[in-house]
N, C-alpha and C positions, 0 to 999 in steps of 0.2 A: 504494499500499499504506500502510495506516495505521500510525503508530508514535508513540512517546513521545520527548520531547526534553529534554535537560539542557543549558541554556545555561551555559557554564563560564567563570568568571573564573579567573585564575591567582594573581597576587600577593594575599596575604591569604586565599587559599583552599587552594591546594596547598602553601603554605608561609607562614610569617609574612611580613607586608608588608615588614618591615625585615630580612629574611634572604635577600636576593637572591643572596648569595654561596654560599648553601646551599639551592638551590631543590629543589622536589619532595620534601618530607620524607615518609619512608616511612609514618609513621602517617596522615598526610593522604591519601596515595595508597590506603591500605588502606580507609579510609572511602569514598572515591570508588568503589573496586572493589565494595564492598558495595552501594552505590546502583545501580550499573550492572548488577550480576548479579541483584539481587532485582527490579528494575523492567524489565529488558531494554530500557532506553532508549538513545537514541543521543546523541552529544555534538555540540553546535554551539558553536564557540568564540566567545565574546563579549568576551574579553579583548583588550587592545591587543597582546598577543603574536601576534595574527592578522595584523599588518601586515607581517611579514617571514618569509621562508622558514625562516630559522634558528629562530625561535620555533615555527613550525608543526612543523618536523622534531623539535625537542626534545620537544614535547608528545606527538606521535604515538609517539615512541620510548618515553616513559614509560608511555603507555597500553598499549603492546605488552608492556612488562615486567610489568604486572599482569594480563595476559591479556585486555585489553579491545580492542575494535575501534578503528580510527583515527577521528578526527573526520569527520563526514559533511559539514560545511559550516561557514561562519563568518557572522557578521552583516556588515553592509555594510562594504565595504573602502575607502570614501572617508572619510578622517578628517574630523570636523567637518561632516558632511553633515546628520546629524540633531541635534535639539536636546539629547537626553539618551540615556543608554544604554537607558533604558526605551523610547524611540522606535525605537532600532535593533532591539530585540527585537520590538516591535510590527510593524515593517516586515517582518521575517523571517516572522512568523506569518501576516501577510496574504498573503505570497507563497507560503506552503506550507500549503494547506488540508488536506493529507494528515496533518499533525501533529494528534494528538487530545488529548494531555496534555503538560504541560511543567512544568519547575521551573527557577528561576534561582538559581545560587549565586554570590554576590558579597559582598565585605567592605564595600562602600560603597553607600550609598543610591543607587538607580538614577537618581534625579533630582538627584543632587548638583551636576551641571553647571549647573542652573538653579534657584536657591533660591526663585524666584517661583512655582514649580509643585510639585505633589505627584504622587506615583506613582499612576497610575490603578488602581482596584480590580481591574480585569481582569489586572493584572500583580502587584500586591501580594499577592494571594491565592495566588500561585505563587512567592513570593520567600522565600528563606532567606538571611539575612545572617549571615555568619560573623564570628568574632572576628579582626580583622586581626593580632593579636599571637600567635594560636595556629593559625590556619587551620582547615581542616575537622575537626570533632570528631564522635564517635559520636552525640551528641544531634542534630547537624545531619542526620545520615543518616536518622534517624526522621522528622524534619520534612520532609525532601526526599521521602521515600517517600510520605508522606501527601499532599503536593502533587501527586505523580505519579498519584494516584488521583482527582484532580479533573478531569473532562473540560473541555476548552476550550469556553466559551460564546461562539461566534463573533459572536453578535448583540450582545455587550457589548464586543467589541474596538474600542477607539477608534482613529482614524486616527493614524498616526505623524506627528509634527510636525517639519518641517525647521528647521534652525538659523536660516536666513534669515528664516523666518516669525516665529520667536520674537524675533529681534533687531529686526525691523520693528515688532512689537507693542510691544516694550519702549521703542523710540525714540519711537513715537507717544505712549505713556503719559507718558514723561518730558517731551516737548515740551509736552503739555497741562498738566502740573503747573507747568512753568516759566512758561508763558503766564499761568496763573491767578495766580501769585505776582507777576509783574512788572506785571500789569494791574490789580491791586487797589489803588486809591488809599488813601493815608493819610487819616485823618479829623481835620481840625483841630478844636481845642476850640471855635472860633467858629462851626462849621457849625450851621445850624438843624436842626430835626428832619427836615424834608423832605430836605435835602441829605444828612444822615447816613443816612437810609433808602435813598436812591439809591446811596450809596457802598458799601452792603453787597453790591450786585450787581456782580460784576466784569465788565469788558468786555474780551474777549480781543483782543489785538493782536499782530502779528508782533514778534519780537525785532529790535532794531536790530543793526547789525554789531558795535557795541561790546558789547552784551549777549550776543550769540552767542559772541564771543571769550571773554568772561568765563565763560560756561557751559562751553565746551570746556575751558578751563584748570582749572576746578573738577573736572570729570569726570576729566580726565587725572590730577590729584592723587589722586583717589579710586581710580583703577585702580592707581596706584603703591602706595598704601597697602594695597590688597588683595593685591598681589603680595608685599609685604614680610611681611604677616601669614601668607600661605600658606607662604613660605619658612621661617618660624620654627616652623611646626607640625611635629610628629613625622613625619607622612606627607606633608608639603608637597611635597617634590620628586617623590615618586611620583605624587601626585594631579596635579601640574602636567603631568607627562609624559604623562598619559592624557587630559587635557582640552583642551589647546591654548590658545594665547594669546587667541584670539577670545572664549573663554568666561570668562576670568578676572575681568573686570570685573563680571560678573553674580553673583559670589560675595560681593560687598560686602553687608553687612547693611542692613536697612531703616533702622536708626538712622544709618548713614553717609549714606544717600541723603537722609534727612530733614535732616541737617546740611548737606548740599550745597545743598538748596533754601533753607534758612535763610540761608546765606551769600549766595546769589543775591538773596534778598529784601532783605537789608541793603545790598547794593551798588546796588540799583535806585534 
């Protein structure tokens, strides 16, 4: 049977992200009720509240209070299996061809976990990002209902990417960058034109054990810096709890990574 789906986050959607002691604010729940009633869609839980029975029971109880049906399903239940939340949603859509329309309600970019990637257009066209300080608002309802009128173009659904695949690709790219830096020789002032031209072409060589140890130390410091930066942000603890330790290093900015490579080059 064909049906419409609403992928539901909780924190920052059904209440402000910093108001966990007062969850499920009634104005937000009323907006959700409007979306569910006018679209006749079903709820699939994409929030990390899906990982324990207490959270599932709480959400179903609140849905019952507004006269809505219980959730019909959740996205993948193995934490850190897929690269981003967008990939978790893609996985669900690929496994449920009976779903014809969908919308995603979330207060955080669905590719936040991996700053090196962007949300695929097949997902972004159905995404409504809420204000994490207010939760779901009336204006969000109109946007969500508009998304639920857009049929899924399954020919454009990209494959869901596993976290291991993304980590392997990132490690390969980082290793190549490090090899380029370490294998590019300095050009002495006394080199003649021929030698200078030859020096412009780097020769890739494996890292020595000492160079590998230095690279690992620099990356370790980079990860610690990203962790401290996250902890100091207003939503840091909430975001950390939903992304996991394996993903935190990928939230470092490109400037930090460039700085790491420069340090490695100076030490070579």
